[in-house]
C-alpha positions as CSV (number, residue, x, y, z in Angstrom):
1,M,-0.9,-5.0,33.7
2,T,1.7,-2.4,34.4
3,E,0.9,1.1,35.5
4,E,2.1,2.5,32.1
5,Q,-0.6,4.4,30.3
6,P,-1.8,2.2,27.4
7,L,-1.3,3.6,23.9
8,V,-4.8,3.9,22.3
9,L,-4.8,2.2,18.9
10,D,-6.6,4.2,16.2
11,P,-9.8,2.2,15.3
12,T,-9.8,4.0,11.9
13,G,-6.3,2.8,11.0
14,S,-5.6,6.3,9.5
15,D,-1.8,6.2,9.9
16,H,-0.5,2.8,10.9
17,H,3.1,3.6,10.1
18,A,3.0,6.4,12.7
19,E,1.5,3.9,15.1
20,H,4.4,1.5,14.4
21,R,6.9,4.2,15.4
22,A,5.0,4.9,18.6
23,L,5.0,1.2,19.5
24,Y,8.8,0.9,18.8
25,A,9.4,3.9,21.1
26,R,7.7,2.1,24.0
27,G,9.8,-1.1,23.7
28,A,9.4,-4.7,22.5
29,A,6.0,-5.0,24.2
30,T,3.7,-2.3,25.5
31,P,0.2,-1.9,26.9
32,V,-2.3,-0.7,24.3
33,D,-6.0,0.0,24.3
34,I,-7.8,-1.9,21.6
35,L,-11.4,-0.6,21.5
36,G,-11.5,-0.4,25.3
37,V,-9.7,-3.6,26.1
38,T,-6.1,-3.4,27.4
39,A,-3.6,-5.8,25.9
40,W,0.1,-6.1,25.5
41,S,1.0,-5.2,21.9
42,V,4.2,-7.0,20.8
43,S,6.0,-5.4,17.9
44,D,9.5,-6.8,18.3
45,P,9.7,-9.7,15.8
46,D,12.1,-11.8,18.0
47,L,9.9,-11.5,21.1
48,L,6.8,-12.1,19.0
49,K,8.2,-15.3,17.5
50,Q,9.0,-16.5,21.0
51,L,5.5,-15.8,22.3
52,L,3.9,-17.4,19.3
53,T,5.6,-20.7,20.0
54,R,5.2,-20.9,23.7
55,A,2.7,-23.2,25.4
56,S,2.4,-20.5,28.0
57,V,0.5,-18.4,25.4
58,S,-3.0,-19.5,24.4
59,K,-5.7,-18.4,21.9
60,D,-8.5,-19.8,24.0
61,A,-10.2,-16.8,25.6
62,R,-12.8,-18.9,27.5
63,A,-10.1,-20.9,29.2
64,H,-7.4,-18.3,29.7
65,W,-8.8,-14.8,29.8
66,P,-10.5,-14.0,33.1
67,A,-12.1,-10.9,31.5
68,F,-13.9,-13.0,28.8
69,A,-17.4,-13.2,30.3
70,A,-17.5,-9.5,31.3
71,T,-15.9,-8.2,28.0
72,V,-17.6,-10.2,25.2
73,P,-21.2,-8.7,25.6
74,T,-20.0,-5.2,25.0
75,W,-16.8,-5.5,23.0
76,P,-17.1,-4.8,19.2
77,L,-14.4,-7.5,18.5
78,A,-16.1,-10.2,20.5
79,L,-16.3,-12.6,17.5
80,W,-12.5,-12.7,17.3
81,V,-12.3,-14.3,20.7
82,A,-15.7,-16.0,21.0
83,V,-15.9,-18.0,17.7
84,D,-15.3,-21.7,18.0
85,N,-12.6,-22.9,15.5
86,M,-8.9,-23.6,15.3
87,F,-8.1,-19.9,15.3
88,T,-9.3,-19.7,19.0
89,A,-8.3,-23.2,20.0
90,Y,-5.4,-24.3,22.2
91,G,-3.4,-27.5,22.6
92,G,-5.2,-30.7,21.7
93,D,-8.3,-28.9,20.5
94,H,-6.2,-26.9,18.0
95,R,-4.4,-30.0,16.8
96,R,-7.7,-31.8,16.3
97,L,-9.3,-29.0,14.3
98,R,-6.2,-28.3,12.2
99,R,-5.9,-31.9,11.3
100,L,-9.4,-31.8,9.9
101,I,-8.7,-28.8,7.7
102,A,-5.1,-29.3,6.6
103,P,-5.8,-31.8,3.8
104,A,-7.7,-29.0,1.9
105,F,-4.4,-27.1,1.7
106,S,-2.0,-29.9,0.9
107,A,0.7,-29.4,-1.6
108,R,-1.1,-31.7,-4.0
109,R,-4.4,-29.7,-3.8
110,I,-2.6,-26.4,-4.2
111,A,-0.8,-27.7,-7.3
112,A,-4.1,-28.8,-8.7
113,L,-5.5,-25.3,-8.2
114,T,-2.7,-23.6,-10.1
115,P,-4.4,-23.9,-13.5
116,V,-7.7,-22.8,-12.0
117,V,-6.1,-19.7,-10.5
118,E,-4.4,-18.8,-13.8
119,T,-7.7,-19.2,-15.7
120,L,-9.6,-17.1,-13.3
121,V,-7.0,-14.3,-13.5
122,T,-7.1,-14.5,-17.3
123,G,-10.9,-14.1,-17.3
124,I,-10.8,-11.1,-14.9
125,L,-8.2,-9.4,-17.0
126,D,-10.1,-10.2,-20.3
127,E,-13.0,-8.1,-18.9
128,L,-10.6,-5.3,-18.0
129,A,-9.0,-5.4,-21.4
130,A,-12.4,-4.8,-23.0
131,L,-12.7,-1.4,-21.4
132,P,-11.8,1.7,-23.4
133,A,-8.2,2.8,-23.2
134,G,-7.8,5.6,-20.7
135,D,-10.6,4.3,-18.4
136,V,-9.9,4.3,-14.7
137,V,-10.4,1.0,-13.0
138,D,-10.6,0.2,-9.3
139,L,-8.3,-2.8,-9.2
140,R,-9.1,-3.6,-5.6
141,E,-12.7,-4.1,-6.7
142,R,-12.1,-5.5,-10.1
143,L,-9.1,-7.8,-9.4
144,A,-8.0,-8.0,-5.8
145,Y,-11.5,-9.0,-4.6
146,P,-12.9,-11.3,-7.3
147,L,-9.9,-13.6,-7.6
148,P,-9.7,-14.9,-4.0
149,I,-13.4,-14.9,-3.6
150,A,-13.7,-17.1,-6.7
151,V,-11.0,-19.4,-5.4
152,I,-12.3,-19.9,-1.9
153,G,-15.8,-20.1,-3.3
154,R,-14.8,-23.0,-5.5
155,M,-13.1,-24.8,-2.6
156,M,-16.1,-24.3,-0.3
157,G,-18.7,-25.0,-2.9
158,L,-20.3,-21.5,-2.8
159,S,-22.5,-20.2,-5.6
160,A,-21.7,-16.8,-7.0
161,A,-24.8,-15.4,-5.4
162,R,-23.9,-16.8,-2.0
163,S,-20.3,-15.6,-2.2
164,S,-21.6,-12.1,-3.0
165,G,-24.0,-12.2,0.0
166,L,-21.3,-13.3,2.4
167,R,-18.8,-10.7,1.3
168,T,-20.6,-7.8,3.0
169,V,-20.9,-9.4,6.4
170,V,-17.4,-11.0,6.2
171,D,-15.9,-7.6,5.4
172,R,-17.6,-6.1,8.5
173,V,-15.9,-8.8,10.7
174,F,-12.7,-6.9,10.0
175,A,-14.2,-3.4,10.7
176,T,-13.2,-1.7,13.9
177,T,-15.5,1.3,13.7
178,L,-18.7,-0.6,14.4
179,S,-20.5,-0.2,17.7
180,A,-21.0,-3.3,19.9
181,E,-24.6,-3.4,18.8
182,E,-23.7,-3.2,15.1
183,A,-21.0,-5.9,15.5
184,T,-23.4,-8.2,17.3
185,A,-26.0,-7.8,14.6
186,N,-23.4,-8.5,11.9
187,T,-22.3,-11.6,13.7
188,A,-25.9,-12.8,13.9
189,A,-26.2,-12.2,10.1
190,L,-23.0,-14.0,9.5
191,Y,-24.0,-17.1,11.4
192,G,-27.4,-17.0,9.8
193,L,-25.8,-17.1,6.3
194,F,-23.6,-20.0,7.4
195,D,-26.6,-21.9,8.9
196,E,-28.3,-21.5,5.5
197,L,-25.2,-22.9,3.7
198,I,-24.9,-25.8,6.1
199,A,-28.6,-26.7,5.5
200,E,-28.1,-26.4,1.7
201,K,-25.1,-28.6,1.7
202,R,-26.7,-31.2,4.0
203,A,-29.6,-31.5,1.6
204,S,-27.4,-31.5,-1.5
205,P,-23.7,-32.2,-0.7
206,G,-21.0,-31.7,-3.3
207,D,-17.3,-32.3,-3.8
208,D,-16.2,-29.4,-1.7
209,M,-14.8,-28.6,1.7
210,T,-18.1,-27.5,3.2
211,S,-19.8,-30.8,2.4
212,L,-16.7,-32.7,3.8
213,L,-16.8,-30.8,7.1
214,I,-20.6,-31.4,7.4
215,A,-20.2,-35.1,6.7
216,T,-17.4,-35.3,9.3
217,R,-19.7,-33.6,11.9
218,D,-22.8,-35.7,11.0
219,E,-21.0,-39.1,10.7
220,E,-19.1,-38.7,14.0
221,G,-22.1,-37.5,16.0
222,D,-22.2,-35.4,19.1
223,G,-19.2,-37.1,20.7
224,G,-17.1,-36.9,17.5
225,C,-14.4,-34.6,16.4
226,L,-16.4,-31.6,15.3
227,T,-19.2,-29.9,17.3
228,D,-22.0,-27.9,15.7
229,A,-20.3,-24.6,16.9
230,E,-17.0,-25.7,15.6
231,L,-18.5,-26.6,12.2
232,R,-20.0,-23.1,11.9
233,G,-16.9,-21.4,13.3
234,T,-14.6,-23.3,10.9
235,L,-16.6,-22.1,7.9
236,V,-16.4,-18.6,9.2
237,L,-12.6,-19.0,9.5
238,M,-12.0,-20.6,6.1
239,I,-14.1,-18.2,4.1
240,S,-13.1,-15.0,5.9
241,A,-9.4,-15.8,6.1
242,G,-9.6,-17.3,2.7
243,Y,-9.9,-14.1,0.9
244,E,-9.6,-10.9,3.1
245,T,-5.8,-11.2,3.5
246,T,-5.2,-12.1,-0.2
247,V,-7.2,-9.1,-1.3
248,N,-5.0,-6.8,0.7
249,V,-1.7,-8.4,-0.5
250,I,-2.8,-7.9,-4.2
251,D,-3.9,-4.4,-3.4
252,H,-0.6,-3.4,-1.8
253,A,1.6,-5.2,-4.3
254,V,0.0,-3.4,-7.2
255,T,0.3,-0.1,-5.3
256,S,4.0,-0.6,-4.5
257,L,4.9,-1.6,-8.0
258,L,3.0,1.4,-9.5
259,T,4.5,3.7,-6.9
260,E,8.1,2.4,-7.4
261,P,8.4,1.5,-11.2
262,A,12.0,0.7,-10.7
263,Q,10.8,-2.5,-8.9
264,L,9.1,-3.6,-12.1
265,A,12.3,-3.0,-13.9
266,H,14.0,-5.4,-11.5
267,V,11.5,-8.1,-12.4
268,D,11.8,-7.4,-16.1
269,S,15.6,-7.6,-15.9
270,G,15.5,-10.8,-13.9
271,R,17.1,-9.3,-10.8
272,C,14.1,-10.6,-8.8
273,G,11.0,-12.6,-9.6
274,W,7.3,-12.3,-8.8
275,D,7.7,-14.5,-5.7
276,D,10.2,-11.9,-4.4
277,V,7.6,-9.2,-5.0
278,V,5.0,-11.2,-3.1
279,E,7.3,-11.8,-0.1
280,E,8.4,-8.2,0.1
281,T,4.8,-7.0,-0.1
282,L,4.0,-9.4,2.8
283,R,6.9,-7.9,4.8
284,H,6.4,-4.2,3.8
285,E,2.6,-4.0,4.1
286,S,1.4,-7.0,6.1
287,A,-2.3,-7.8,5.2
288,I,-3.1,-7.8,8.9
289,K,-1.9,-5.0,11.2
290,H,-2.9,-6.2,14.6
291,L,-4.5,-9.7,15.2
292,P,-6.7,-10.2,18.3
293,M,-6.0,-11.9,20.6
294,R,-3.8,-14.3,22.7
295,F,-3.6,-14.8,26.4
296,A,-0.9,-15.5,29.0
297,V,-1.4,-18.9,30.6
298,Q,1.2,-18.1,33.2
299,D,3.4,-15.1,34.1
300,I,5.8,-14.3,31.2
301,P,8.9,-12.3,32.1
302,L,9.8,-9.7,29.4
303,P,13.4,-8.8,28.5
304,D,13.1,-5.4,30.0
305,G,12.1,-6.7,33.4
306,R,8.4,-6.2,33.2
307,T,6.0,-9.2,33.3
308,I,2.9,-10.2,31.3
309,R,0.7,-11.6,34.0
310,A,-1.3,-14.8,33.7
311,G,-4.6,-14.0,32.2
312,E,-3.5,-10.8,30.4
313,A,-4.3,-10.3,26.7
314,I,-1.5,-10.2,24.1
315,L,-1.9,-8.5,20.7
316,A,0.3,-9.7,17.8
317,S,1.2,-6.5,16.0
318,Y,2.3,-8.1,12.8
319,A,2.6,-5.1,10.5
320,A,4.9,-3.3,13.0
321,A,7.0,-6.4,13.6
322,N,7.5,-6.9,9.9
323,R,9.0,-3.4,9.5
324,H,11.0,-3.4,12.7
325,P,14.3,-1.6,12.1
326,D,16.2,-4.0,14.4
327,R,15.4,-6.7,11.9
328,H,15.5,-5.0,8.5
329,G,17.7,-2.0,9.2
330,A,17.4,1.7,8.5
331,D,15.6,1.1,5.2
332,A,12.9,-1.2,6.7
333,D,10.2,1.2,5.5
334,R,11.4,1.0,1.9
335,F,9.8,-1.5,-0.6
336,D,12.6,-3.4,-2.2
337,A,11.9,-6.7,-3.9
338,T,15.6,-7.4,-4.3
339,R,16.1,-7.2,-0.6
340,T,18.2,-10.2,0.6
341,T,16.3,-10.8,3.8
342,K,12.6,-10.5,3.4
343,D,11.5,-12.7,6.3
344,H,8.2,-11.7,7.9
345,L,5.4,-12.9,10.2
346,A,2.6,-12.0,7.8
347,F,1.2,-15.5,8.0
348,G,1.8,-15.9,11.7
349,H,4.3,-18.3,13.3
350,G,4.3,-21.6,15.1
351,V,1.3,-23.9,15.4
352,H,-1.1,-21.2,14.2
353,F,0.8,-20.5,11.0
354,C,-1.7,-19.9,8.3
355,L,-2.6,-23.1,6.4
356,G,-3.6,-21.0,3.4
357,A,-0.3,-19.3,2.9
358,P,0.8,-21.3,-0.2
359,L,-2.6,-20.6,-1.9
360,A,-2.4,-16.9,-1.1
361,R,1.1,-16.7,-2.5
362,L,0.0,-18.6,-5.6
363,E,-3.0,-16.2,-6.2
364,V,-1.0,-13.0,-5.7
365,A,1.9,-14.1,-7.9
366,A,-0.5,-15.1,-10.7
367,A,-2.4,-11.8,-10.5
368,L,0.7,-9.7,-10.6
369,R,2.4,-11.6,-13.4
370,Q,-0.6,-11.5,-15.7
371,L,-1.6,-8.0,-14.8
372,F,1.8,-6.4,-15.6
373,T,2.3,-8.6,-18.7
374,R,-0.9,-7.5,-20.2
375,F,-0.9,-3.9,-19.0
376,P,2.8,-2.9,-18.8
377,D,1.8,0.8,-19.1
378,A,-0.6,0.7,-16.0
379,R,-0.4,3.8,-13.8
380,L,-2.0,5.0,-10.6
381,A,-4.9,7.3,-11.5
382,V,-4.3,9.4,-8.4
383,P,-1.2,10.3,-6.4
384,A,-0.3,7.5,-4.0
385,E,-0.7,9.8,-1.0
386,E,-4.4,10.2,-1.9
387,L,-5.2,6.5,-1.5
388,R,-7.3,6.1,1.6
389,P,-6.7,3.2,4.1
390,L,-9.5,0.9,5.1
391,P,-11.1,2.2,8.3
392,T,-9.8,-0.6,10.6
393,L,-6.9,-1.4,12.9
394,I,-7.0,-5.1,11.8
395,S,-7.1,-5.2,8.0
396,N,-4.4,-3.4,5.9
397,G,-5.6,-2.3,2.5
398,H,-7.1,0.7,0.7
399,T,-10.7,1.6,0.2
400,S,-10.1,1.7,-3.5
401,L,-7.2,1.4,-5.9
402,P,-7.9,3.6,-9.0
403,V,-5.6,2.6,-11.9
404,R,-5.4,3.7,-15.5
405,L,-4.5,0.4,-17.2
406,R,-3.7,1.9,-20.7
407,P,-2.8,5.4,-21.7
408,V,-5.4,7.7,-23.2
409,P,-5.2,7.5,-27.0
410,A,-3.9,10.5,-28.8
411,G,-6.7,13.0,-29.1
412,G,-8.9,10.9,-26.8
413,R,-10.3,11.6,-23.4
414,A,-9.7,9.8,-20.2
415,G,-12.5,7.8,-18.6
416,T,-13.7,8.5,-15.1
């Protein structure tokens, strides 16, 4: 690592846009401190794309991070580098694990889920429509959360009760204000819940991805293509990644449209569509700010003459890269669904590109289209600057999203 003083990333995520500017000022890549661990934050989109497609960059901390053994016992984000699944796999192991999961996200399966997603959104909005006019609704809690949880629950064969139990511990995986002891306890609770799920599905398998993965593990045996640790780790990945990012995209899309009503007018007039709104949201407010962690397999020269040394950690700073002024110009910070170039790295790039991207896009577009069709007069219930960010440097959303879906009737009183 260079002698440059690392920029300490704010674990509370209180002002990630200011953090973006600080990263840009330090160049395409710069040393940062992420909860006590030093890594190279890469915020330049072109450099980040290059690194995400190089065989010289790995996600396997055990194999390619010399600091792994000494760091994991005391680092609050240990799960992000220690879990066994395709997220942390490299080379042949990654290809093997991705091949197992990819069929669940095939174009055919996503198409089959379209009516399911539409029906789920309709049911959620039916409940909201039954509320008195003028009531304030937390749309993060009442729309952004329940939709992706229901979808991934259906895919994984989770009961409503089990989904609810998993949500708390999965949410804490993305928290960056926990102590190492709290994070370790949460990981133990998370694995305990998945062990219960595995036992339940072994005893009573169903037509779901969890049962399919268990059958693959059990039928292949110890020398097969999925170890016990990989089975558990894959469930962690699918359920956590299956809803957390989608929650945040719905959250920010609604916020942006209610903050900039002219954007809704663009949709109404046909100047852009809901898919354009989804893509601009992904660019403008990436669901993940910084994603731990990658590692240099060999020395990697940087354009400015510095070098990422073999074994050093690399942090993909997606939210900053997606707003980089070198890619999107002086108005990169402005939300504009009619923007011609809306390319982004919100779902990653290269071999680790998110398998669930088509499903997430489907869910967000359906939620937005139905929400604003049924509640065209929806308004934020507080000024946008009063919305509080999630206390994390990983996940990018709000703690709540209070919205008044319908105006207060003449002579009536607003709900609280």
